[in-house]
Steps between C-alpha positions, in 0.01 A plus 500: 500500500501333161652472153368501144640172372553528126353848524139382533472233771467653848653275764573534868872492571473190717378199306529128556720229349335161470797263466500390865138387474622196304828421675679538165795461457557408865331532833173394656183653356204597715184295485271566207249665732768733639629584152153601383445699819830685451406606148157619607636682804767670291234650276292601804804689632540696177745286304423529129831376353569127497818341367474147367602256227352186349813313606450583869366151559593194702328179606178594325481848652526789250506870584284607205231249586497619862464860383212405275319299766544770764428813300322432169306692380780743565456849649512765230817653642695175551824486300655155454862494385638172373821385336635271231854404412732203464279292732194353331391280789584519869721191476716667233690675778709184548582455129845577360508838327509343153168325565310809616309600189251757621653794314396377156203677337286184518570441867457867593156481339438178688592673826279801430208276403550291816478816711189617316332162544586439864418856609180501297562827315505611138796734540790507745559833673880473504734224384860512615764336284725328753863465399795337673367147534744390229780695665529877477602620159454153348244626252371834375159610621422676171348202315282373789388854579406549135295179522316635804451833326325314217270335755433843645403623156258206477329636812611220735721727714448855618850592619847343493768494766836332552633302793841388625679728254822698493517871433619423145204267444264768633640746246464239226141425602397865476618505138269209417177577685341734756595369845258543790710347778825334598496216755845427644670391820531803727471565871669692779806274505518423125512832321703436186201624302510851648581658160223300330245606762587861424497444123153350523378789715631752248314317221173463694542122516406298808774308678371191680755332729470129555620366836434843656567361849766252395303204369646169611768686698307761701671833561644541848722779629548681828417834345171364365413364842583835662276693261223245539519528879469880484182469295350199675513324164642173368823471301311399180274803539801732520657330195178558304463857623857572392419381148192724486712795612782415257314610187136572409510259205570198723204262529510219755378142459596326824379144510388301800301191590381658826200726554675670791809574290280628217342756732842590643643557152214722392521698824858589402348748258408719800849494649683830446875488542684815602805640326700368794353153452575500128857612553557236766361221280744564215801589713 
């Protein structure tokens, strides 16, 4: 069960998101030893798609540096997807919109070069242009995407994606550059992106939901608990299994700072929901 990301990068449909390894932007990170163990165990369990960013960093702990320490030299099939956008540094999250300058060509290059340096690679597999940090619709993605396309033409990036975008921005992006993936908020209880999921599927573009089990507000519902009980599974496992059943172009990147939760999340790939389950979950 996999997907050809960008048409030429074979990835398993359950990957791993690294943000929680650093505690950014909130929360308690695991110990450094646990973080390294999680990354290594993920790869042992067949994960070959990691989601990261150079600005996933807090209190001297950076996701890219953890990835490099745990896994470099990287397995040949490992695909690392990173992102750049209005945030240049992790602390930029707290800046007023007018002071977030990461969408300029110089700062986009700076972000790409920071990812290259901290990951220890010559070319990034996929770079997502993240929008929305200045407020949705506050700026066009055309110019920053063109800047990333130029870096791609220099050989620094293999594929481009977009993140936190509207359907209109997705359409605009496809007019500027080939798009390998869309990374947006989407889960069982937050399904505004249903049309975009289907549009991506029709175009052969991966859709990668962030907060697949609710993020900082975990998904809870009686119907989820009922389905989970029937299968002897956890609620997060059912939420992940529903996403896998929703559309074949959906790739998952659940993040966790727990080895036990990592194994639970990956095991969700073996959970098969019935038509009755699926109907109950969206009722």
